[in-house]
N, C-alpha and C positions, 0 to 999 in steps of 0.2 A: 085569658086574653091571648089572642094569636099574634105571633111576631109579624112585624111589618116586612113584607117581602123585599121592599126597596132598601132596608137597612141590613140585610144579610149579605155576607161576603159572596163575591161572584165565584161560582164553581165552574171549572172547565168540564166539558163533557168527557165522559170516560174514554171515548174513542180518540180524543186529542191528548189526554194525559199519558197514555201508553207510549206513543212515539217519543215524547219528550223524555220520559223516564229511560227508555232504551238508549236514546242518544247520549244522555248523561252517563249511563253505565259504560257505553262504548268509549266515551271520551276518557273516563277515568282508567279504563282497562288499557287504552292505548298508551296513556302516560306511564302506567305500570310496566307494560311490556317494553316500552322504549328505555325505561330505567334499567330493566334487567339486561337488555341488549348492550346498553352503554357500559354497564358494570362488567359484563362478560368480556367486552372488547378491551376495557382497561385492564382486566385481570390477565387476559391473554398477552397483551403487550408487556405487562409487568413481568411475565414469566421469562420471555426471551428478548424483549426489547425491540423486536422486529415489527415493522408496519405490515399491514396486509398486502400493500403494493410490493414490498420487498420479498415477502414470502411467495407471492404469486410469480414474481420474476425468477426466483431461485428454483421454484418447482418446475419451471419450463425452460431450463437452460438448453440452448441448442447444441452446446459442445462442453466437454469437461473443462473445468477451470482449476488452476493450481494457485494457491496463495502462500507465499513464504512470508512469515511474520518475524521480522528481525526485532528482537527485544533484548538488546545488548546494553545492560544498565549496570555498570560497576557500582558497588555500594558507595564508594567514596565520591562518585560524581552524580549520582541520582538520588534525590531525596525521597521520602516516604510517599509524598503526593504523586510524584511521577511514577513510582513503582505501583501505586494503587491504580493509576490511570491505565498503565500497561496491563494490569490484571483485568480491568473492565474491557479493554480492547480484545484480550484473549477470549473472554466470555462472549463477546459479540461475534467474533469469528467462529467460535464453536457453534453458536446458535445458527449462523448462516450455513455452516456445513451441514448441520442437522436438517435445516429447512430445504436444502437442495436435494435431499435423498441420495447423497453419495456422489453427485456430479461435481461438487466443489470439494476440494481437499485442501486442508490447511496444514502447513508444516511450520511449527514454531521453532525458531532458532534463538535460544536464549542463553547460551554459554559464551561469555566474552573471550573466546579463544582466538588466537591469531588468524586461523583459517576462516573463522566466521566474520571477523572484522574485515578481512580482505574481501570476502565474498560480498558483504554488505556494501563496501565502497565500490566494488566493481559493478554492482547492480544499481548504483545510483542512489543508495540510501545515504542521507545526509548525516555527517558527524556533528555533534554539538556538545556543549558543556566542557569544551576543551580547557577553559580557564579554571575548571574545578578539579582537574585530574585526568584520568583516562577518558577517552572519547566515548560518548554514548551514541547509540543508534536505536531509533524507534521508528520503524516504517514497514511498509509491505510492498511486495511485488505481486502483481495480478497477471497471470499468463494463461493463454489458451492457444494451443497450436504454436504458430510462429509469432503471435501477437503478445506483447508484454507491455505493461505500464508499471510505474513505480509511484507510490505515494511516499515521497522521500523523507518526510518527517511528520509524524503524528503529534499534535499538540493538544493538551487538555482543554484549552479555551475554544477549540473547534470541535469538541466531542459531540455536540448535538447533531452536527452535519456529517459525522463520519460514516454512519450507516448509508447515507445517500451518496456520499463520495465513492464508497466502495461499490455500491450498486451501479453507478454510472461507469466506473472503470470496468466492471464485469461486463456490462452491456457493450462497451466499446471493443474489448478484446474478443468477444464472441460474435461480433458482427461480421458480415461477409466482407472479406478484405478488399480494399479498393485496388484499382489498377496500379501496378508497380510504378513507382516514380523513377525517372531516369537518374542515373548516377550523377552526383554533383560533378561539375566540370573541374578537371584538374589539368590546367593548361600545360604545365611542364613539370611532371613529377620528378622529384629529386632522384639522383642516382642511388642514394641510400634506400629510398622507398622501393625502387625497382629491384634492387639487389635483395632486399628482405623478402620480396614476393617470390623471386626466383629460388631463394633458399628454401622456402616453404613449399612452393609449387614449381618444381623444375619444368614441367611440361604444361604450359598454359592451355594449349589446344586440347589436351586429353582430360582436363579437369573441369568439371561443371561448376557453375556458380554456387550451387548448394554445397558441394564438397569443399570448395575454396572457403566459403563462409565458415564451415565447421573447422577447417584447418586453422584459419586465422583466429577464430575464437578460442580454440585450444591453446594456441601460442599466447594469446592475450592473457588467459588465466594463469599460465605458467609464469609470464612476465610479472603479473600482479603479485603472485606468491613470492617470487624472487625479490621483488622490490620491498615487500613487507619484511622479509627475513633480513634484508640488508639494513633496514632501519631499526629492527627489533633490538639489537644490542645497545644502540645509542638511546633509544626510547627507554629501555629498561634502566640504563644508567641515570638518565635524567629523572625518571620516576623515583629512584632511590635517593637522589639528591633532594627532591621535594620532601620525601619522608624524613630524611635526616634534618632538614631545615625546620620541619614542624616539630621534631623532637627537641631540637636545640632552642626552640622558642624565638628564633630570629625572624622577624617579619620581613626584613629586607632580603635576607638570604632566600626565604621561602618564595618571595615575589620573583626574584631573579631566576630561581630554579623552575618555577611554574612557567615563566616566559620562555625559557629554553625548551622545556617540554612541549609547550604549545607550538613553538617554532618548528620543532622536529615533526610533530604530528601534522601540521599544515603542509610542510614540505613533502611528507609522505602522501598526503591527499593530492597535492599538485602533480606528483609523479604518477599517481594512478589515473588522474584526469588526462595527463599527456599520453599515457598508454592507450586510453580509450579513444582519444583523437587519432592516434596512430593507426588503430584498428580501422576506423572509418575511412581514413585515407587509403589504406591498403585495399579495402573492399572496393572503393570507387576506382582506383587505378587498375585493379585487376579486371573489373568489368570493362573498362576502356580497352585494356590489352586484349581481352577476350573478343570484344566487338571488332577491333582492328584485325585480329587473326581470322575471324569469320569472314570479313569482307575480302581479305587477301586471298582466300581460297575460292571465292566465287568468280 
């Protein structure tokens, strides 16, 4: 008995089955390739933590960049979590240096010596954990030519954004510098300011703005070191008092000693801020003196 043709399953012509089969294979292959690409991207990111955008930016730097990484974390003031975070920051900066092909150089500063603490404060890195003992500093300066920015304090809670914060800072310091801003108005500079300028620059007419800037900055750093040395003996004594109070087990004495130490450290910080403000006033007044001298000779 012959089968009823009307009850047999419908069959697609061979000419129509081949394109459908090829389309299915292409679809599956596309998914597989996309999976491989995604896996490779994740693997590459896992190796150095850098996005493709950051790598591209670093590979095309228009000018050399210097990053100073201040990681001054005394053991008594910085816990293990903060130390671990600092290590991850160091790894990130190393990866960025590698991706730049040598145009970005990272200089770690991780010894809590007096000179390093002074340099960190002078460059705008923020002190913290003063209530726990010696001051901690964890920040970076990003510089290219005369342009410089500081990320004053790096914090673990903002770690996911750090790569992009650094990338933006690098972009800003390597950008074409804007037109110079006029010096801030100093209506009546104090006799002390004028005298300090003449002591450092006896002949205003013969000294360029660039030379004056260098001279004032050199004096500023000397003043910072001198201020730190002045406070060092008192801070060392206060630190010893904290240690003795801890050994004696007196919570009240320890709290009093810590407050005294914190007060001294804050006073030192205010002194360094005052020196930085003095530097800016000197530069502004010198520029006014220079402009006045130029006009007088015309």
